[in-house]
C-alpha positions in Angstrom: 5.7 38.5 -57.7 8.7 38.9 -55.4 8.5 41.5 -52.6 11.2 42.8 -50.4 10.3 44.2 -46.9 12.7 46.9 -45.7 12.5 49.2 -42.8 12.2 52.9 -43.5 14.8 53.6 -40.8 18.3 54.0 -42.1 20.2 52.2 -39.4 23.6 52.8 -41.0 23.3 56.6 -40.5 22.4 56.5 -36.8 25.1 57.1 -34.3 23.8 55.1 -31.3 26.6 56.4 -29.1 25.2 60.0 -29.4 21.7 59.0 -28.2 20.9 60.0 -24.7 20.1 57.0 -22.6 16.6 58.4 -21.8 15.8 58.5 -25.5 16.6 54.9 -26.2 13.2 53.7 -25.2 11.7 56.4 -27.4 13.8 55.3 -30.3 12.7 51.7 -29.8 9.0 52.7 -29.8 9.6 55.1 -32.8 11.1 52.2 -34.8 8.3 50.0 -33.8 5.8 52.4 -35.4 7.7 52.4 -38.7 7.2 48.8 -39.4 3.5 47.9 -40.1 1.9 44.8 -38.7 2.0 41.9 -41.1 -0.9 40.3 -42.9 -1.3 36.6 -42.9 0.0 36.5 -46.5 3.0 38.6 -45.7 3.9 36.4 -42.8 3.7 33.3 -45.0 5.8 35.0 -47.7 8.5 36.2 -45.2 8.7 32.8 -43.4 9.1 31.1 -46.8 12.0 33.6 -47.5 13.6 32.8 -44.2 13.3 29.0 -44.8 14.8 29.5 -48.3 17.7 31.4 -46.8 18.3 28.6 -44.2 18.3 26.0 -46.9 20.6 28.0 -49.1 23.0 28.4 -46.3 23.1 24.6 -45.7 23.6 24.1 -49.5 26.4 26.7 -49.5 28.4 25.0 -46.8 27.7 21.4 -47.8 28.7 21.2 -51.5 31.1 22.5 -54.1 29.1 25.0 -55.9 29.7 26.8 -59.2 30.3 30.5 -58.9 27.0 31.5 -60.5 25.0 29.2 -58.2 27.1 30.6 -55.2 25.9 34.1 -56.0 22.3 32.9 -56.2 22.7 31.1 -52.9 24.2 34.2 -51.2 21.4 36.3 -52.5 18.8 33.8 -51.0 20.7 33.9 -47.7 20.6 37.7 -47.6 17.0 37.8 -48.5 16.2 35.3 -45.8 18.0 37.3 -43.2 16.2 40.5 -44.2 12.9 38.7 -44.0 13.8 37.4 -40.5 14.6 41.0 -39.4 11.4 42.3 -40.8 9.4 39.6 -39.0 11.1 40.5 -35.7 10.4 44.2 -36.2 6.8 43.7 -37.1 6.2 41.2 -34.2 7.8 43.7 -31.8 5.2 46.2 -32.8 2.5 43.6 -32.2 3.8 42.8 -28.8 4.0 46.5 -27.8 0.5 47.2 -29.2 -0.9 44.3 -27.1 1.0 45.2 -24.0 0.2 48.9 -24.1 -2.0 50.1 -27.0 -1.5 53.8 -26.1 2.2 53.7 -26.9 1.7 53.0 -30.7 -0.5 55.2 -32.8 -0.9 54.8 -36.5 
């Protein structure tokens, strides 16, 4: 079964210019609490998606590809990039929780 990991934070609706500089750290820590830590199985699945995206990107730029296959490849690339972003967010939470456990509360 295919899973997609998305952040609950709607980044497109945030006006970062309107955030007070003193609140940026709070925003970072808040976002870190949104993304749960990954299980071993989730990490494996996400890294497989990242690798599939990397391979799809190589294929897209190395061959003449039919339009249908091109759409599949672009979808794999997008999925791989989303998986990479999720890994980064989840690992940020892990780093913060190890560095200062009192910052993050579940």
